[in-house]
N, C-alpha and C positions, 0 to 999 in steps of 0.2 A: 338792868340784870341781875340773873341769879343762876346759880350754881345750885342741882342739887343731883343728886342721884336720880342713876339712869332709869326708867320704869317698862314694863314689856308696854306700852301703850306709847315711850318714842321711839320704839326700832323703825318702825317707817323710816320715820324724819332720819334717823341714823344710817338708815340703810343706803337712803336718800346723797349724803353728804359727803359719808363713804366711794358710794360712787361717783360722785360727783371728781372729787380727790383723785379719785384712782385712770380716770379717759380721758385725764386732763392734767396729769403733774406724775413727773418721779415719786411723790410722797408714798409711793408706798407701791413693792417691787411683787404688782400682779397685774397680771390680765383681764380675769375675766368680774367679772365687777355682779354683786354679791346680793343672794335674795333676802327678800325678810324674812323668810323661814332659815338659811342659812346662819344669819346675824341673832337672831332670833336663838339661838341655840349658841355662839360664843360669847351672849349675856350671860344667860345662865350659869352657865361654864364660868367666867369669870365671875360671877357672884357667888354660886358656889362652893369657888373657892378663898371667898371676903377680898375680892379686890375689885379696888370702886371700878363702875363704869359712872361718866357725870356728862354729865349735857345743864349749854350753856342758852339763859334763855330768857327774851326778855317780851313782853305786846301780845302776850301762846306761844311764841315762834321759838324754836333750835336754830339758834346760832352751832352749834361744833359740838364737839366730843370730848373728851379724853379717857384715858387709860392705861392702869399696867399690870403689867403682869410676872412672872416669871423671865429670871434674863434665861434662866439656864437651870434643866429641871432634875439634876443631880446637888445630895444637903448643901454642901459646902460656899453652893451661891445662893442660898435661902433668904441671906438679908438682901443681894441685889433682884434690880426688875425694870424691866425696860419698862418704858412713858412713850405713851404714844397721843398726837391733841387732832384733832380736820375741824378745819375751824370752815362751812362757808362762803363761797365762793363772794360771794356781798357782805358781812363781817368782816371779811378781814383789815386787820392795821384800825382796829376798834373798841383795840380792846380786852376783846374779849380770850383772847391765848394768854394770857398775861393774866385773867380772873380766871383761866381754869390749870392752867400750868401751878397758883399760889393752893390751890386747893389740893392737888395732884401735889405738892412738896405736904404740904401738911396731912395729906391723909395717908402714904408712906411714910411719914415722921412718926406716926401717930399705930402708924401699922410694926413698928422696931424694925423698923430696913435701914442699914445705910449709905447706900450705894441705888444714884436711878442713874440709869443705859437711855440713854436718844442716840437713836438712826437714824443718820439723813443724806438722800442721796449728795455728794460732793460739792453738786451749781446748783443745789437749794442753796442760795445763798442769804434769801431768803428768812427760811430756817434759820441757818448754823447761827447767821449776824441777831438774831429772837433769840438762842437759849443761851449762847453766848452774854448778850447781855443780862442776862438775867439767873448767869455764876453753872455755868457750864462749858465746862472745857474739852479742848477735842483728845481721846484718849489712844487714835489710832483709826490707820486708813485701808481702808482695802482695796484692792486695787482689782476692777473690770469682777467685781463678786455677782450681780445682780445683772439682768439683762430686760429690756421695755422700751418698746418702740423702734426696734430694733438696732440697737445699740449696747453695748455693753457699759453702766454704772458703776462708778467708784460710790463706795460708803464709809460713811465717816461712823463716829464711834463718839461719842460725850459723855462724860459722867461724870455727877451734882453729889457730890456730898453732901449728906443728909443728916447726920451729924459727924458736928465735929469736936 
């Protein structure tokens, strides 16, 4: 497995992975599947702002993607980013997430960032366990701030100090 920066030709697979996660889980608090055109605009925006969009691939197949971007837009938050990782269902629990997370953290450190935030549905125990097992610490619990699949969802914020 290799990790590299995403290129435009990866966007169809990135969109497929995003939509699979969106339609089958509460990992994304959104109800509407994305189009390749929308993901293209998202990717271009990330690249223009200097944020990475990474893909993990093996045997020519993209297994997952990861990125980070501004946590909040105000200047006082310029050293804090929010990260996200999405893995195709066939590639979960095979080290893809760990490889993407390690590269994402390295890229955030290299960019001079201080803290990475992750927002996770409170019932997504697999993601919470994964992040906490890699040094993220719970920093807040927001009750019923999301809504999907006809129910309200709690959001857990986790933080990882990139510089210690």
